N, C-alpha and C positions, 0 to 999 in steps of 0.2 A: 391352217397349212401343216401344223405339226401332226394332226391326226391323219391327214391325207398322206403325209410322209410315212407314218406308221403302217397304213394300209398298203402303200407301195412296197415297203419292206416285206410285209407278209406275202404279197403277191410274188415277189422275187423268191422268197423262201419256199413257197409251195410250188409254183409253176416253173421256176428255174429257167427263165428265158435266156439268162446269161450262159447257160450250159448247152443250148441247142439252136439259138437264133444266131446266124452268122454275124449280124450287125453288132451283137453285144459280146461275142466271144473275145476273151482277153481283156475286157474292160473291168475295172474294179467296181462293179455295180453296187455291191453291198456297201463298200466304204463311202461311195458317193451319196447313196440314199441315207445311210446312217448319219453321215456328217450333216447333210442338209436338214434332216429331221431333228437332230439335236440342236442345230442352230435356231430353228424356229421355236422349238420347245423352250430353250433357254431365254430367247427373246420374249416369249409370252410370259415366262415366269417373272422377268424383270418388269414387265408392264402391269401384270395383274398382281395386286397386293395380297389377295387372298389365295394366291396360287401356291399353297404350301402342302407338303405331304406329312402324314402322320408318322411319328417315330415308331417303327415296327421292328420286331426282332429279325424279320426276314432279311433286311439289309445287312445286318451284322453276320448272319450265318453264311450268306452268299459271299460276302467279302472275305470272311475268315477262310472259307473253303478255297478260294482263289489264292489266298496267301499261302495256304498249306501245300499248294501245288509246287511253289518254289521251295518251301521248307523241306518237303519230302525229298527233293533232289539235293538240296544243300546238306542234308544229314548224311548223304553218301558222297559228298564232294563233287556232285555233278552240277556245277554252277551254270555253265553255258546251257545245258539242257533245261535246267530250272528256269532260266530267263526265257528261253525259247517257248517252253510250255506255258509259262505264266503270261507271256505276251499274247499267245493264242487265246487264252481264257479271259484276258482283259477285254478283248472284243466282245466275248459273251457277257461279261459283266456290264458293259455299256449297253448291249442289247437288252439285258434284264432291266437296267435302269430306265430305259426309254418308256416302258409301260406305265409304271407309277408316276413318271414325270409328265406324261401326256394325257393319260386317261384319268380325269379328275372329277367326272360327273357320272351319274347312273346312265344317262343317255349315251355318253361316249363309250361306256363299258358295253352297253347293249349293241351298239353299232359295230364294235370290235368283234364281238362274238358272232354277229351275223356275217361279218366279212370272212371269218374263219370257216363258218359253215358253207358259205358260197364257194370258197376256194376248195374245200374238201369235196364238195359235190362235183365241181369241175374236174378234179383229179380222178374221182370215181368214174365219171363218164368217160374219161380218157382210157381207163382200164377196160371198160365195156367195149369201147371203140377198138382197142387193140385186139381183144379176143375175137371180134367179128371181122377183122381184116388180116387174118392169117398171122397174127402176132406182131404186126407192124403198128406202132403207136403214133401219136401226134408228132413226136420229135424224130421219128424214123427209127426208134429203138425196136429191137426184136424181143422175142421171148427171153426170159431169164436164162442165159446160156448155160449156167452151171448145171441145170437140170434137164435140158432137152435130151441129152444123151441117155438119160435114165427113163425117158418116156413121159416126163411131166412137162406140161406146157403152162408156165407160170408167168403172169403178167408182171410188168415192172414199169418204172418211170426213169428219170435221168437225174444226174447230179447226186445230191445227198440221198435221193430215194431210188437209187438204181438197183436195189435188191428187193426181192419179193416180200421178205419179212418186214423190212423198214417201210416199204410201200403200204403194207396192210396197217402198220402202226399209225402212219400219218392220217389214214382215213378213219380209224377206229375212234380217235379222240373226239370226233365230231358227232358220233352217234347219240350221245346223251342230249345234245342240243336239239336234234330232230325229235327225240322222244318228248322233250319238254313242250315243244310246239304241238305235238300230236295230242298230248293230254292236258293242254292248256284250255283256257276259256276263249281262245282266239276264234276268228271266223272260220267257218267250215272249209273255205277255199285254202286258207293257210294250213289247216290240219291236213287236208288231202295232199297239198304240195309237199309238206314235210314227210308224209307217209311215203310218197314217191322217192324223196331224197333218202329216207331210211332204207328203202328197198334197194336202191341203186348202190349205196355204200356197202350194205351187207353182201350183196351179190359180188361186188368188186373184191371184198375181202375173201370171199369164197374162191374167186378166180386166182388170187395170189397163191392158193394152196399152201398157206402158211399155218403150221400147227400152232405156233405161239400166238399168231394173230387170231386164230379160231378160238383158242382157249381164252384169250383176252376178251373176245367178243362175247362168249358165253358168261364170263365173269362180270363183264360190264352190264349185261342185260339183267342178270340176277341181282346185282347190287342196286341197279336203278329201280327195279320194281320193289325191292325191299325198302329202300329209303322213301320211295314215292308213296307206297301203299302200306307202310308199316302199321301193324295192329289191325289190318283189314283182311278179311277172309279172301278178298279178290286176288291177293298175292299168290295163293295156292295154285289156281289154274294157270297163271302166268308162268310160274316156275316149272310146272309140269310140261307146259308147251315148250319152254326153252330146253328142257331135258330131252323131250322127244325130237326136237330139231337137232340137238347135239348128236343124237344117235343116227337119225335118218339122213341128214344132209351134210354130214361131216365130209371135208375134202378127202381125196384119196390117200394123201400122205398121213392122215390121222390113224390109219390102220397100222402104221409102223411106229406109233408113239410108245416106245419103251427104250430103256437105256442100253439094250443090246444092238439096236439099229445103229448104223454107222454115224449118222449125223448127231443123234442124241447121245451116243456113247462118247464122241469127241467132245461134246459140250460138258458132260459131267466129268470127263477126264481132265479137261482144262480147269473146271471149277475146283477140282481137287488140288491142282497145282497152285491155284490162287489161295486156297486155304493154307497150303504149306508156306507160301510166300509171307502170309500174314503171321504165322507162328514163328517164323525166323526173324521177321522185322515188325513186331507188333505195334510200335508207336508211330513210325513214319512210313512204313511200307517199303517197297523196293524203289520208290521214286516214280513220279508221274511220267508216263511215257516209256517205262522200262518193263512192263508186263510181257510184251512180246519177246524181249531179249532173254527173259528168264524162263519163259514157257517153252515146251518142246515144240520144235518146228516153227517157232515164232508165231504161234496162234494167239488171237485175242480171246478174251474171256467169254464172249457171247453172253455176257450177263453184266449189267451195269453195276450191280451191287458188288460182285466179285472183283471186277476191274477196279472199283473205287477203293475197297478196303485193302486189296493187295498192293496197290500203288501208293496210297496215301496213309495207310495204317489206321489204327483205331482213332487217332486224333482227327485226321481228315474225314474219316467215315462218320464221326460224331457230327461234324458240321454239315455233311451231306445229308444224313438222316434228319438232322435238325431242320434243314430247308424243307424237306418233304413233310415233316411233322407240323411245322407252322402253317404251311399251305393248307393241310387237311384240318388242322385245329380250328382255324378261322372259318373255313367252309362249314364245318360241323356246328360251330357256334351259331352261325347265321341260319343254317337249316333247322335248328331247334328253337328258333324264335317263335313267338306266338303268332298264329295265323291272323294277320290284320291286313287290311288293304294297303297300308303304307309299306308293309314288309314283303308283299307277294313277289314283287320283281326280284328283290334280293334273295329270297328263299329259292325261287326258281333257278336263278343263275348260279347260286351256290350249289344246288343239287346237281346241275349239269356239269359244273366244273369239278365237283367232287367225284362223280362217276367217270368223268373224262380222265381225271388224275389216276383213278384206279386202273383204267385201261392202260394208261401210260406205264404204271409200275408193274403190271402183269407182263406187258411187252418187254420191260426192262429186265425181266428174268431170263429172257431169251435173246436179248440184243444188248450190245454195248452202245448206249445212247449218250454221246458226249458232245453232240453237235449243238447248233444254235437253238434248235427246237426245245431242248431241255430248259434253257434259260428263258426262252419265250414263255414257256408255261409257268416257270417260277415267277417271271415278271408279271404275267397276266393275273396269277393268283394274288400277288402282292398288290397290284393295282386294285383288284377287287376288295382286298382287305382295307386298303386306304380309302376307297370310296365308301365302303360300308361303315367304317369307323366314323367318317364325317357325317353320314346321313342317318345312322341308326343310334338313337339315344340309348346310352347305357352299355353299348358294346365295348367291352374291355379286352384289349389285346396286350398282354404283358408276358414277362419271362420270370418264372419262379423255379424254386427247387423241385416242385412237382413236375414241371416240364422237363427238367434235366433228367429226372428219374424215368419219365416216359420215353425220352430219346434213348437213354441207355438200354432200357428194356427192348425198344425197337431194334437197336443194334444187335443185341444178344439173340433176339428172335430170328432176325434175318440170317445171321451167321449159323445158328443151329439148324435152321431149315436147309440151308445150302450144304452144310456138312452132312446131314442125313441123306439128302438126295445124291450127293457126290460119292459118299462112302458106303451107305447102306443100300442105295439103289432100290427105293421103294416103288419105282415105276418102271 
């Protein structure tokens, strides 16, 4: 029942029936599903004696980041805002916890990834449907209105995915799963089916006309073929094909990809303001939820990294980068395991999750992603680490001084890159 509840939550997160079906509008669907799912998960935990999670650094970093949301506001005397912001993120913390609490076996992990793939393909088909029906989608939504006046017809969805950029993001993170099936030892029918899935998702990303989504797509494909065929000459033609695709089939808005174009200029301009906020408030930032108040015209950062370090300072940014670091660290550990029959499933899933996470973070350079999907992915990677640690002998997941150094280097690297793009304008 708990796993069924988790799938129901994922269905609501992706398809968003509560945002367009009249019978569900106004109902606290998320809270009902989350509460029921947690009830069955905790009930099962009390019944099953071996139902224990491994102590992982992931839990501490996510919890510390949520705590820093309150502290970042408390440092400026914004107690009520701190409580309000923290309560919102406590919901995300619960969502994060559901995944390692419920997914406790390799089979459950496999079914969860399949569920995400099916939901992604369904949303991709919705995008194709919208483009073929004069811009009217399943939920009755029309073209992304912000761009119709400029002659761009961009598909979109509803609810949290009501923008073309965020819509492309939610589709992109499923692409590595299709590639794993295509290059697996599965039956030919499964390979062909996932080849179709891959084509539909890529075409839908193209229809969003999202430059960030397109760059993330190219990055994801390059990273996937590198980690899949490393040390093999076959990677060269794949990379060349991807480069040719990038040039030949780029969406029309890619021709405007430079910092003098209005949309790109506003992004780098706001990033610069985020850097200024960090320099003036290095430890705690300006306070979670205050970026828009301090930025010109109340704009968001359109960059998850900038939004995070500007609002929570270097301390909050340390925990945020730490969450990302430990997700990627465990996935890399599993990917580098010796190729044995007992490890094949874990290596395949780790590779798919790793490349999906890369797509996630490339998109995060162009979007402020602070919704539930961020903590779903953190929770999914934590659940995978938990399952892997239980089933792979010798897999050690710890927290050392070397990890602290890597996290700090990651923080510096991100800030330097953003500073260069915002101030030097290399693109």
